[in-house]
N, C-alpha and C positions, 0 to 999 in steps of 0.2 A: 468489502472494497468499494469505494465510492465510484459513481459513474461520472463520465465527463461532464454531463450536465449538472450533477451535485458539486463537483469541483468548481465549475464556472460560476455557479450561484454563490458559493462560499467566498470566491475571490473577486466577484464583481467584474468578471470578464466574460467574453463570449465563448461558446463551446469550440468554435474554430481556433481561438487563442490557445485553449487548452490542448487541443489536438496537435497544433503546431509545436507547443513546448514539449508535449510527449514524444513526438517524432525526434525532435533534437536530443531529448534525454536517451531514447532508445538508441539512437545512432551512437552517441558518446559512449554508452555502456555496451555496445554490441549486443543488444537484445531485440528480440522480435515481438515481445508483448510485455505487459505490465508486470506479470509474475517473474519473467526473466530478468526484468530490469531491477526489480526489488531483490532477487536473489543475487545478481551481479553486484549490486550497491552494498549488500551486506558482506559479500566476499571481500570487497574492497574496503570495508569498514567506513562506509559513507553513511550507513545506517546502523543503528544498534541491532543486536541479534534479536530474533523473535522471542516473545515472552513465553514462559512456560505456562501451559494451561493450568487453570486453578483446579485444585483437587476437588472432587465432588464431596460435599458435606453429607455425613451420615446422620440420619435422624435418630435421636434418642427418644425412646418411648418410656414413659413412666406408667407403670401399671400396677 
């Protein structure tokens, strides 16, 4: 998960701007933190469902 600083840098805005937008998003989604906001957004189909983890590849040894 990206930090507020990373998001601000990516969007060319201040960290305070990111915090303000996050507060508004949390309020609209009735969430207390980022994970709860993502969960709620997925429940409302505002975000796509989480991807399935990739199966681990098994090594084939030739001997």
